[in-house]
Each structure stands twice: as structure tokens, then as C-alpha cells.
N, C-alpha and C positions, 0 to 999 in steps of 0.2 A: 141468567145470561148463559148462552150456549157457546161453548168452545170445543164441541165434539169434532166437527169436521166442516170444511167448506162445501161438502156435498149436501149438507143439511140446511143451507141458507135459502132464503126466498129468491125468486127470480127478480132480476133488476128491472126497473120500469121500462127502460129503453128496449130491452129484449121482449118484454110482454107486449109493448106497443107494436113492435115489428111483427110479432106473431099475429096480432089482431089485423094488421094491415095486409097480411098475406092470406087472410081468411076469405078467399074468394076462389072461384073456379079457375083452374089452370091445368096444365098437363100433369099426368101422374108420374110417380117414381122420381127420376132426376131429370125429367124433360121440361120442367117448369122454368119460368123466367129467372127465379132467384138462384136455382142451382146452376143455371147457365152463366151466371156472373161470378161464380166462385173462383174459377181459374184466374181471371183478370184481377179480381180484388186481391187475392193472395199474392199474385205476381207483383202487383204494385207494392204491397207491404214488404215483400222480401227482395225486391229489386232484381228479380230474375224470372224466367218462365217457370211457373209452378203448376203442377197438376194437383187439383184439390178435390177431395171427395168428402161428403158428410157421411158419418157412420153413427151407429146408435149409442156407442159407449166407448170409454177409454180402453177397456179390455178388448173390444173389437178392433179399435184403431191399432193398438199394439200388436195384436195377434195377426191381423191381416197384413200389416207392414212386414212382420217377420216372415210370414208365409211367402211374401214376394221377394225376400232377400235370402232365404235359407231353404234348401230342399229337405225332404223328409229324413235323409241320411246325415244331414249336417248338424252343426252345433252353434248355439248362440252364447257368446260370452257376456255375462252380466254380473252385477253385484249380488252377493248372496242375500241381501235384504231388498232387492229390487221388487217392485210391484209384480212384475211378470213371474218372479220366482216364488214369492210368498203369498200373494193375494189374488191370483187369477185362476185358481182351481185347475191348473194344468191347461188353460186355454191356448197358450202358444203351441204346446205339443198337439192339441186337438186340431187347431187350424192348419198347422204345418204337416199334419199326418205323421207326426213322430219325431220331429227335430228335438235334439237334446239341449237342455239348458246347462251351461257350464258356469256355475256360480263361483265368484271370487270374493275374498274379504277386501275391506278397505275402509279407512277412517271416514266417518260421516256418510257412508253409503256411496262413496266415490270410487271409481276405477282409476288406476294410474297406468300410463303406458308401460312401465316396467312390469307391473303385475300381469298385464295382458301378454306382453312378450314372453315372460316366463312360462305362462300357461301354454302358449303356442309351441314353445320348445319341447313340451312333453308329448306332443302329438306326433306319432310316427306317420310318415307319408305312405301308408299302406292301407289295404282295404279292411284291416281288422279293427281300426279305430275310427271314431267319429271325427271328421275334419271340421274345424271351425269355419263357418261361412258368414258370420255376422257378429257385430258387437252392438249391445244395447245399453244405453246410459239414460239416466233420469235427471232432468233439469227443470226445476230444483229437485234435489234428491229427497229420498224418504226421510232424511233428517233435516230437511230445510236448508241444506247447503247448495251453493250455486257453482256450477262449472263456468269459469270465465272463458272467453273466446279462445285464448291461447291453450287452455286445458283441453277444450274440445278439439282444437286443431292438432294437438299432440296425439290424441287418440285417433283422429282422422288420418294422420300420417301412418300410424301403425296399420290401420285398416287398409289404406291404399297399398302399402308395401306388401301386405299379405293377401290382397284381393278379397277383402271382406267388406260386406255391406255395413253401414253405420246407421243405426236407428236411435232416435231420441224420443223417449217418453216425456212429452211436454205437458202433462196434466196441469202443472203449475209453471209452464213456460212463461206466461205473462209476468208472474212474480219474479222470475229470474231476470227477464229483460228489464223490468222496472228497477230492480236492485242494481243492475250493472249500468243502466243508462246507455247501452250499446244498441246498434242496429240489429234487428232480428236476423238479418243476413249474416252478420259476423258470428253469430252463435250457431248457425246451421250450415247452409251450403258452402259458404266461404271457408268453413272449418272442416269440410268433408262429410257432412251429414247427408245421407241419401233419402231418408224418410223421417218425418216428424209427426208425432201424434200431438195435435194442437188442442189444448184444453179449452173448454167453453163452460161446462157445467159448474166446475169449482169456482169459476170467475163471474157467476151471475146468470148463466144460461139455465134453461129448463131441461132440455134433453138433447143429446147429440154432441159429437166432437168432430174435428176435422182431421183427415189423414192427408198429408202433403208429401209429394215426391219431388225431388230436385235432381238436376243433372241430365246427362246424356240418355240415361235409361228411364227417365221419368215417365214418358208416355207409355212405354211398354209395361212398366210396373203398374201404372195406374189402370191400364186396361186389364191386367191380371187381377188387380185389387177389386175392380168392379165385378168381376166374376166371383171372387171370393165373397164379396159382400152379398151378392144374390144367393149363392149356394148356401151360405150360412144363415140365411133368413134375416139379414140386416138391411135389405133394400126396402125402405119404407115406401108404401104406395103414395103417401102424401109428403114427399121429401121436402117440399117447399117450406114446411114448418121448421125443419132443421136448418136448411140453407139460410133462411131469413135471420135466424138467430146469429149465425156466424157473420153474416154481412153487417148486422147491427153492431156486433162487437168490434169489427176491424175497420169499418169504412170511415169512422170519425174519431178513432182513438179510444173508444170506450174500454177496450180490453186492458189498456195500460192505465187508464184512470182507476178502474176497479182494482187492479192489482196493486197500484200505488197506495190506495186507501188501506187495503189489507196489510201491506208491508208496514205502513206507518203505524197501524194499530199494534202489530207485532213488536215493533221497536219500543212502543210505550210500555208494553207488558215486560219486555226484556229489562227495561230500567227498573221496574218494580221487582223483578225476579233476582237481579243482581248475580251473586255468586252461585245461585242455585242452577244456573244454566248449564246444561250438559254439552251443548254445541253452540257455536256462534249462530246468531239469528240473522239470516240473509234473505229470507222470504217471509212466509206467513205462518210458519210452524215454530213452536217453542217446545223444547224438551227440558223439563225441570226436575230437580230432586225434591221429592215431597215424601215425608213419612205418612203412614196410614192416618195418623191423628191429624196431621196438617191438611191432608186431602179431605178428610171428613169436616174439618173446620171450614174449608172453602165451600164445600158442598152445602153446608148448613147455611151459608150466606147466599145460596141459590146460584152458585157458579158451577156449571156442568162441564165435564171434560172426561177424557179417557185415561185410565191408568196405563202406564207403559212399562210393564214389568214391575218388579218389587221396588218400592221406594222411588218411583218416578211417575211422571205424568206428561201427556202431550196436550198442548193448547194450540188450537188453530183459529186464527182470525180470518175475516172474510170481507168481501167488497162492501157490505152494508154497515161496517163498523168504522169509526174513526177514533182518533186519540181520546176524544171526550167520552165516547161510548164505552171504551174499555178502561177508563180511569178507575172505576170502582174495583175492578180485579187487580189492576196494577197496585193500587193502594193496599188491598188485602194481602197481596204477595209481600209487599214491603213490610207489612206489620208482623208477619210470621216470625 
């Protein structure tokens, strides 16, 4: 049983069927019928006018978003363990042609308004220092915690007060919404988010993510993003195969059903893990205390997962698992 990552899971049947249905001649790049529907489909989902683009990967979505929010001489405030800081090989700096990441600490990989304000106070308003131009947050975070709408709005207020763009890395956005039970709008544009990387692959897609822009500058930023997408080699010639996956996800609620299944599986594991949990389980990731011997014990029972530093492990559930599917691991954890 694999609990390495939700990137390693199979493609869900509805998405595979959508890809097959799009397997016919149409216009190339993003001129096809499926790509043309993305703006309206995401606008319906988010209850406002949205500019939506498919892109190849989450790294591309994050980096192109930041390139549209931050100039080369600017800085992006993010958590020190954010994906853009730790796991993207300098891609934000590459896409922005040199923008500086400004990492901050925070419990559970969350930023707080006070920590952001304190960082902003240290920046002199002269040409010798990098000015902050954007804030980037991850929801759900790298430790599986979820920003509630009021938490995002508090950071949105800071961004607005200091004329900063606000980006959300939503690789597991569906898991966050499923946990909260709120409207997607409450967690994004109503809370001040300007750009969202909307995850698909971790939630049952094959390839591709969505990059969404909200607000008065959405059209201009989306136009700029389309040029970044082409210039960086991310404009697929058969983009309909990416667009159709996104439509299959959002047009009948598949994205939330898949995320809810993954979240429920994580809760079942959390009960088995008990006091071993390092963080509350709010999405589909668990971080648990395990000795090397205990980890070996679980692997001997054919449970696969990543170590997370010394004496700890990360377990990730996914759309294809339910409570019954993860019951053997939950029981094994409880027996330790």
C-alpha cells in the first residue's frame, strides 16, 4: 500500500474518460473548444469573472503567477518551508528573472499577518533594498494545515494595505475546501487572493494544473501569463487534453468528491496514529512520530511512505482510497 504522495496515484476514471472524449481533431494550442470553456467554467465555480489558463505543472503555475505579480527587482514573502522555497529548484527566480524569495517561519508552514508586517517593517524604502511585491501562501500547507477564510482575509488585508499581490499555491486547494466546507470564493478572491494555482494532478488528474486570476487586473495578468507560458515552453500544442481534465474535475463536483475521499482516509489514519501525530490532520497529509524500528516494522507489512527527518514520517492519502482501503495501515499504526 502506497502512501508516498498523491502525485503517484492513478488517474481517476472520469478524467481518463474525458481525455478519450477529447481525442479528436480540433484547433491547436489553446484554440480548442475545451480551452475556450475554462473561463466560464471557473467563473461559475468561483462566483465571479475568472481568467483561467491550463499549464503543465504546479511549479509552472506558481512561477508564472509570481512573474505576473512581482518584477525582477521585487520580493515574494513566503513560508520558509513553502514549495516555492524548498522544492522548485529556484523556478520562481528563473521565471521572474531574479525576484527574491523572502522566507519566514511559522507553525505548520503558515504565515501570520504579524510576521508579514514585521518583515515589511525591516525593508527601507530606498533603492538599496529589495521591496516586497507579493505574498505567497499554500493552502493546504506543506504540513497539511488549512488556512480558513478569515486567515486568508487577514493576510489579504496586509497585502492590500501594502500594495502587494497575493498568490495562493493550491496544489491541494480541493482538500482545503473539502475540509472547511466553504465556498471556493470565500477562500480566494473574497479574501483578497489575486492568483490561484488550482491543483488537478494530486486530485486524480493525469497532467496539467490551472492558473486562475481574479479581480480588476485579471485580464491583463492573464494576457501576460499567456506570454510567460509560451516563452517558457509550457504552451502545449494539444492543450485540449489538459483543458478537458480540468473541466471534468469542476463541472460536476468531481474535484470535491475526490478530495473528500482523500481527507476521510487521512482521518481514519489519524485515529490509528493517535498521539503520534505531529500536526492536526486537516487535509490528506499526516506527519507522525516513528522510530526507525517502527518504520521498518510498517514497511515489512508492505506499507510504503517517506521518512520526514529523523524519527518521523509523512503519510499521504489520495482520491482512490477510502476508509476501508486504509484500515490495514490504521490498525498497524494503532498496534505499534
